[in-house]
OpenMM code with the backbone's topology and positions (N, CA, C; nanometers):
from openmm import Vec3, app, unit

residues = "UNK UNK UNK UNK UNK UNK UNK UNK UNK UNK UNK UNK UNK UNK UNK UNK UNK UNK UNK UNK UNK UNK UNK UNK UNK UNK UNK UNK UNK UNK UNK UNK UNK UNK UNK UNK UNK UNK UNK UNK UNK UNK UNK UNK UNK UNK UNK UNK UNK UNK UNK UNK UNK UNK UNK UNK UNK UNK UNK UNK UNK UNK UNK UNK UNK UNK UNK UNK UNK UNK UNK UNK UNK UNK UNK UNK UNK UNK UNK UNK UNK UNK UNK UNK UNK UNK UNK UNK UNK UNK UNK UNK UNK UNK UNK UNK UNK".split()
positions = [
    Vec3(-7.2781, -1.7664, 5.7857),
    Vec3(-7.3484, -1.7489, 5.6621),
    Vec3(-7.3996, -1.6054, 5.6578),
    Vec3(-7.3764, -1.5401, 5.5464),
    Vec3(-7.4280, -1.4057, 5.5237),
    Vec3(-7.5259, -1.4097, 5.4085),
    Vec3(-7.6305, -1.3331, 5.4203),
    Vec3(-7.7279, -1.3233, 5.3132),
    Vec3(-7.6981, -1.1944, 5.2394),
    Vec3(-7.6677, -1.2039, 5.1120),
    Vec3(-7.6259, -1.0876, 5.0340),
    Vec3(-7.7319, -0.9790, 5.0343),
    Vec3(-7.8576, -1.0162, 5.0329),
    Vec3(-7.9645, -0.9161, 5.0317),
    Vec3(-7.9554, -0.8270, 5.1547),
    Vec3(-7.9145, -0.8836, 5.2686),
    Vec3(-7.9019, -0.8042, 5.3913),
    Vec3(-7.7698, -0.7288, 5.3960),
    Vec3(-7.6620, -0.7922, 5.3498),
    Vec3(-7.5295, -0.7321, 5.3568),
    Vec3(-7.5083, -0.6234, 5.2524),
    Vec3(-7.5518, -0.6494, 5.1299),
    Vec3(-7.5274, -0.5590, 5.0181),
    Vec3(-7.6518, -0.5513, 4.9322),
    Vec3(-7.7504, -0.4767, 4.9709),
    Vec3(-7.8719, -0.4710, 4.8896),
    Vec3(-7.8420, -0.4237, 4.7480),
    Vec3(-7.8928, -0.4980, 4.6508),
    Vec3(-7.8829, -0.4578, 4.5115),
    Vec3(-7.7487, -0.4693, 4.4438),
    Vec3(-7.6572, -0.5592, 4.4874),
    Vec3(-7.5275, -0.5663, 4.4200),
    Vec3(-7.5375, -0.6368, 4.2860),
    Vec3(-7.4415, -0.6078, 4.1988),
    Vec3(-7.4293, -0.6827, 4.0742),
    Vec3(-7.3575, -0.8129, 4.1061),
    Vec3(-7.3722, -0.9123, 4.0211),
    Vec3(-7.3099, -1.0425, 4.0432),
    Vec3(-7.1597, -1.0352, 4.0613),
    Vec3(-7.0929, -0.9519, 3.9800),
    Vec3(-6.9478, -0.9405, 3.9903),
    Vec3(-6.9057, -0.8912, 4.1284),
    Vec3(-6.9827, -0.7989, 4.1847),
    Vec3(-6.9509, -0.7453, 4.3165),
    Vec3(-6.9639, -0.8521, 4.4241),
    Vec3(-7.0676, -0.9330, 4.4158),
    Vec3(-7.0865, -1.0394, 4.5146),
    Vec3(-6.9712, -1.1378, 4.5064),
    Vec3(-6.9302, -1.1755, 4.3856),
    Vec3(-6.8186, -1.2678, 4.3715),
    Vec3(-6.6924, -1.2110, 4.4348),
    Vec3(-6.6677, -1.0834, 4.4164),
    Vec3(-6.5483, -1.0222, 4.4735),
    Vec3(-6.5543, -1.0202, 4.6258),
    Vec3(-6.6682, -0.9878, 4.6810),
    Vec3(-6.6825, -0.9792, 4.8265),
    Vec3(-6.6711, -1.1171, 4.8907),
    Vec3(-6.7224, -1.2185, 4.8271),
    Vec3(-6.7284, -1.3533, 4.8832),
    Vec3(-6.6144, -1.4433, 4.8376),
    Vec3(-6.5001, -1.3879, 4.8009),
    Vec3(-6.4002, -1.4668, 4.7303),
    Vec3(-6.3401, -1.5842, 4.8054),
    Vec3(-6.3623, -1.5981, 4.9320),
    Vec3(-6.3128, -1.7181, 4.9990),
    Vec3(-6.4253, -1.7920, 5.0694),
    Vec3(-6.5415, -1.7906, 5.0103),
    Vec3(-6.6592, -1.8563, 5.0677),
    Vec3(-6.7252, -1.9439, 4.9629),
    Vec3(-6.8134, -2.0295, 5.0091),
    Vec3(-6.9004, -2.1028, 4.9179),
    Vec3(-7.0219, -2.0147, 4.8942),
    Vec3(-7.0536, -1.9935, 4.7686),
    Vec3(-7.1710, -1.9144, 4.7338),
    Vec3(-7.2852, -2.0104, 4.7052),
    Vec3(-7.3951, -1.9928, 4.7751),
    Vec3(-7.5168, -2.0700, 4.7509),
    Vec3(-7.6107, -1.9806, 4.6725),
    Vec3(-7.6606, -2.0300, 4.5603),
    Vec3(-7.7456, -1.9453, 4.4778),
    Vec3(-7.8473, -2.0266, 4.3992),
    Vec3(-7.9595, -1.9635, 4.3719),
    Vec3(-8.0579, -2.0175, 4.2788),
    Vec3(-8.0425, -1.9494, 4.1425),
    Vec3(-7.9489, -1.8564, 4.1306),
    Vec3(-7.9287, -1.7734, 4.0115),
    Vec3(-7.8277, -1.8378, 3.9163),
    Vec3(-7.8739, -1.8810, 3.7997),
    Vec3(-7.7861, -1.9470, 3.7026),
    Vec3(-7.6755, -1.8544, 3.6521),
    Vec3(-7.6940, -1.7248, 3.6610),
    Vec3(-7.5910, -1.6312, 3.6146),
    Vec3(-7.4610, -1.6438, 3.6929),
    Vec3(-7.4661, -1.6905, 3.8156),
    Vec3(-7.3426, -1.7054, 3.8928),
    Vec3(-7.2476, -1.8047, 3.8270),
    Vec3(-7.3004, -1.9075, 3.7655),
    Vec3(-7.2144, -2.0021, 3.6942),
    Vec3(-7.1412, -1.9338, 3.5806),
    Vec3(-7.2151, -1.8585, 3.5028),
    Vec3(-7.1546, -1.7846, 3.3918),
    Vec3(-7.0480, -1.6883, 3.4432),
    Vec3(-7.0797, -1.6149, 3.5484),
    Vec3(-6.9841, -1.5189, 3.6047),
    Vec3(-6.8599, -1.5887, 3.6593),
    Vec3(-6.8786, -1.7011, 3.7244),
    Vec3(-6.7656, -1.7737, 3.7825),
    Vec3(-6.6661, -1.8145, 3.6750),
    Vec3(-6.7170, -1.8602, 3.5621),
    Vec3(-6.6286, -1.9045, 3.4553),
    Vec3(-6.5742, -1.7871, 3.3748),
    Vec3(-6.6532, -1.6834, 3.3538),
    Vec3(-6.6071, -1.5653, 3.2794),
    Vec3(-6.5005, -1.4882, 3.3558),
    Vec3(-6.5194, -1.4740, 3.4856),
    Vec3(-6.4308, -1.3888, 3.5657),
    Vec3(-6.3297, -1.4682, 3.6469),
    Vec3(-6.3161, -1.5960, 3.6184),
    Vec3(-6.2185, -1.6819, 3.6870),
    Vec3(-6.2236, -1.6644, 3.8386),
    Vec3(-6.3331, -1.7043, 3.8961),
    Vec3(-6.3471, -1.7021, 4.0415),
    Vec3(-6.2263, -1.7711, 4.1037),
    Vec3(-6.1661, -1.7154, 4.2083),
    Vec3(-6.0462, -1.7754, 4.2676),
    Vec3(-6.0686, -1.9203, 4.3105),
    Vec3(-5.9615, -1.9992, 4.3033),
    Vec3(-5.9697, -2.1417, 4.3372),
    Vec3(-6.0040, -2.1645, 4.4839),
    Vec3(-5.9964, -2.0617, 4.5660),
    Vec3(-6.0323, -2.0761, 4.7077),
    Vec3(-6.1827, -2.0689, 4.7296),
    Vec3(-6.2581, -2.0445, 4.6222),
    Vec3(-6.4036, -2.0310, 4.6310),
    Vec3(-6.4733, -2.1567, 4.5822),
    Vec3(-6.6005, -2.1645, 4.6115),
    Vec3(-6.6864, -2.2681, 4.5563),
    Vec3(-6.8238, -2.2088, 4.5331),
    Vec3(-6.8961, -2.2670, 4.4377),
    Vec3(-7.0326, -2.2218, 4.4103),
    Vec3(-7.1233, -2.3432, 4.4088),
    Vec3(-7.2367, -2.3311, 4.4763),
    Vec3(-7.3421, -2.4316, 4.4701),
    Vec3(-7.4625, -2.3670, 4.4036),
    Vec3(-7.4934, -2.4124, 4.2827),
    Vec3(-7.6122, -2.3662, 4.2121),
    Vec3(-7.7256, -2.4605, 4.2501),
    Vec3(-7.8231, -2.4087, 4.3191),
    Vec3(-7.9349, -2.4884, 4.3686),
    Vec3(-8.0439, -2.4910, 4.2624),
    Vec3(-8.0727, -2.6105, 4.2109),
    Vec3(-8.1683, -2.6260, 4.1014),
    Vec3(-8.2874, -2.7091, 4.1464),
    Vec3(-8.3577, -2.6571, 4.2436),
    Vec3(-8.4808, -2.7199, 4.2918),
    Vec3(-8.5707, -2.6085, 4.3421),
    Vec3(-8.7003, -2.6323, 4.3474),
    Vec3(-8.7903, -2.5269, 4.3955),
    Vec3(-8.7627, -2.4949, 4.5424),
    Vec3(-8.7450, -2.3679, 4.5765),
    Vec3(-8.7186, -2.3302, 4.7161),
    Vec3(-8.8462, -2.3380, 4.8001),
    Vec3(-8.8860, -2.4587, 4.8349),
    Vec3(-9.0135, -2.4801, 4.9049),
    Vec3(-9.0181, -2.4158, 5.0433),
    Vec3(-8.9121, -2.4373, 5.1193),
    Vec3(-8.9076, -2.3816, 5.2549),
    Vec3(-8.7620, -2.3716, 5.2976),
    Vec3(-8.7318, -2.2858, 5.3953),
    Vec3(-8.5947, -2.2794, 5.4467),
    Vec3(-8.5465, -2.4151, 5.4987),
    Vec3(-8.6346, -2.4916, 5.5614),
    Vec3(-8.5956, -2.6230, 5.6146),
    Vec3(-8.5570, -2.7187, 5.5019),
    Vec3(-8.6313, -2.7173, 5.3925),
    Vec3(-8.5999, -2.8050, 5.2787),
    Vec3(-8.4674, -2.7650, 5.2148),
    Vec3(-8.4452, -2.6362, 5.1987),
    Vec3(-8.3191, -2.5876, 5.1423),
    Vec3(-8.2033, -2.6288, 5.2324),
    Vec3(-8.2183, -2.6082, 5.3620),
    Vec3(-8.1140, -2.6430, 5.4581),
    Vec3(-8.0812, -2.7912, 5.4523),
    Vec3(-8.1823, -2.8751, 5.4472),
    Vec3(-8.1614, -3.0208, 5.4429),
    Vec3(-8.0796, -3.0596, 5.3200),
    Vec3(-8.1153, -3.0078, 5.2041),
    Vec3(-8.0452, -3.0427, 5.0800),
    Vec3(-7.9025, -2.9884, 5.0805),
    Vec3(-7.8845, -2.8643, 5.1240),
    Vec3(-7.7508, -2.8041, 5.1264),
    Vec3(-7.6604, -2.8759, 5.2263),
    Vec3(-7.7095, -2.9064, 5.3450),
    Vec3(-7.6269, -2.9773, 5.4438),
    Vec3(-7.5871, -3.1157, 5.3940),
    Vec3(-7.6779, -3.1833, 5.3279),
    Vec3(-7.6463, -3.3139, 5.2704),
    Vec3(-7.5366, -3.3007, 5.1648),
    Vec3(-7.5473, -3.1997, 5.0801),
    Vec3(-7.4453, -3.1770, 4.9777),
    Vec3(-7.3107, -3.1428, 5.0412),
    Vec3(-7.3110, -3.0540, 5.1397),
    Vec3(-7.1862, -3.0158, 5.2066),
    Vec3(-7.1158, -3.1363, 5.2678),
    Vec3(-7.1926, -3.2275, 5.3244),
    Vec3(-7.1359, -3.3457, 5.3895),
    Vec3(-7.0789, -3.4461, 5.2889),
    Vec3(-7.1139, -3.4325, 5.1625),
    Vec3(-7.0709, -3.5302, 5.0625),
    Vec3(-6.9261, -3.5113, 5.0159),
    Vec3(-6.8657, -3.3979, 5.0471),
    Vec3(-6.7275, -3.3692, 5.0056),
    Vec3(-6.6513, -3.3063, 5.1208),
    Vec3(-6.5212, -3.3271, 5.1200),
    Vec3(-6.4379, -3.2661, 5.2228),
    Vec3(-6.4130, -3.1181, 5.1939),
    Vec3(-6.3949, -3.0842, 5.0675),
    Vec3(-6.3693, -2.9453, 5.0308),
    Vec3(-6.4502, -2.9068, 4.9070),
    Vec3(-6.4859, -2.7817, 4.9015),
    Vec3(-6.5602, -2.7279, 4.7870),
    Vec3(-6.4783, -2.6232, 4.7134),
    Vec3(-6.3549, -2.6008, 4.7563),
    Vec3(-6.2700, -2.4999, 4.6929),
    Vec3(-6.2498, -2.5326, 4.5456),
    Vec3(-6.2652, -2.4316, 4.4615),
    Vec3(-6.2428, -2.4474, 4.3190),
    Vec3(-6.3483, -2.5291, 4.2471),
    Vec3(-6.4640, -2.5453, 4.3108),
    Vec3(-6.5688, -2.6317, 4.2561),
    Vec3(-6.6956, -2.5536, 4.2253),
    Vec3(-6.7541, -2.5835, 4.1100),
    Vec3(-6.8871, -2.5353, 4.0746),
    Vec3(-6.9771, -2.6579, 4.0766),
    Vec3(-7.0785, -2.6559, 4.1614),
    Vec3(-7.1680, -2.7706, 4.1762),
    Vec3(-7.3107, -2.7307, 4.1424),
    Vec3(-7.3762, -2.8154, 4.0659),
    Vec3(-7.5191, -2.7996, 4.0395),
    Vec3(-7.5878, -2.9044, 4.1261),
    Vec3(-7.6727, -2.8569, 4.2162),
    Vec3(-7.7337, -2.9453, 4.3154),
    Vec3(-7.8842, -2.9466, 4.2969),
    Vec3(-7.9370, -3.0670, 4.2780),
    Vec3(-8.0820, -3.0805, 4.2789),
    Vec3(-8.1187, -3.1764, 4.3919),
    Vec3(-8.2420, -3.2156, 4.3988),
    Vec3(-8.2858, -3.2970, 4.5120),
    Vec3(-8.2315, -3.4393, 4.5090),
    Vec3(-8.1799, -3.4841, 4.3949),
    Vec3(-8.1348, -3.6227, 4.3833),
    Vec3(-7.9872, -3.6400, 4.3514),
    Vec3(-7.9208, -3.5358, 4.3017),
    Vec3(-7.7809, -3.5543, 4.2629),
    Vec3(-7.7024, -3.4238, 4.2685),
    Vec3(-7.5710, -3.4405, 4.2584),
    Vec3(-7.4775, -3.3283, 4.2560),
    Vec3(-7.3885, -3.3467, 4.1334),
    Vec3(-7.3824, -3.2450, 4.0486),
    Vec3(-7.2922, -3.2464, 3.9330),
    Vec3(-7.1815, -3.1454, 3.9601),
    Vec3(-7.0570, -3.1853, 3.9390),
    Vec3(-6.9420, -3.1015, 3.9713),
    Vec3(-6.8630, -3.0642, 3.8469),
    Vec3(-6.8131, -2.9417, 3.8477),
    Vec3(-6.7162, -2.8942, 3.7489),
    Vec3(-6.6078, -2.8201, 3.8249),
    Vec3(-6.4873, -2.8310, 3.7753),
    Vec3(-6.3760, -2.7584, 3.8355),
    Vec3(-6.3741, -2.6180, 3.7764),
    Vec3(-6.3619, -2.5178, 3.8627),
    Vec3(-6.3510, -2.3795, 3.8152),
    Vec3(-6.2189, -2.3620, 3.7399),
    Vec3(-6.2168, -2.2799, 3.6348),
    Vec3(-6.0951, -2.2641, 3.5537),
    Vec3(-5.9714, -2.2276, 3.6360),
    Vec3(-5.9852, -2.1424, 3.7349),
    Vec3(-5.8694, -2.1019, 3.8156),
    Vec3(-5.8145, -2.2181, 3.8970),
    Vec3(-5.8968, -2.3146, 3.9335),
    Vec3(-5.8514, -2.4300, 4.0116),
    Vec3(-5.7697, -2.5254, 3.9248),
    Vec3(-5.7933, -2.5254, 3.7954),
    Vec3(-5.7174, -2.6126, 3.7048),
    Vec3(-5.5725, -2.5682, 3.6938),
    Vec3(-5.5473, -2.4413, 3.7202),
    Vec3(-5.4122, -2.3861, 3.7052),
    Vec3(-5.3282, -2.4016, 3.8304),
    Vec3(-5.3894, -2.4406, 3.9428),
    Vec3(-5.3118, -2.4483, 4.0678),
    Vec3(-5.2569, -2.5862, 4.0898),
] * unit.nanometer
topology = app.Topology()
chain = topology.addChain("A")
for resn in residues:
    res = topology.addResidue(resn, chain)
    for name in ("N", "CA", "C"):
        topology.addAtom(name, app.Element.getBySymbol(name[0]), res)
């Protein structure tokens, strides 16, 4: 796991998407969803939009690990994750493969 703030201080969203193109992006930033669909994030990627208050690193870790365990693959998936449910959408580029 890489933290973008440490790896690339101050990048624009498009730059982060390009750098992380074969990783799952974990974010609290709703703009990543817009960018993923506008810029056709590659089907080898996944995004988890975390929609809960970031109370502590332990709480975030617990929710993210639970979500990760719920699916075999996250490639080509945009997921909105809150404390009680996961909503999934297929990224546009994944529909074409």
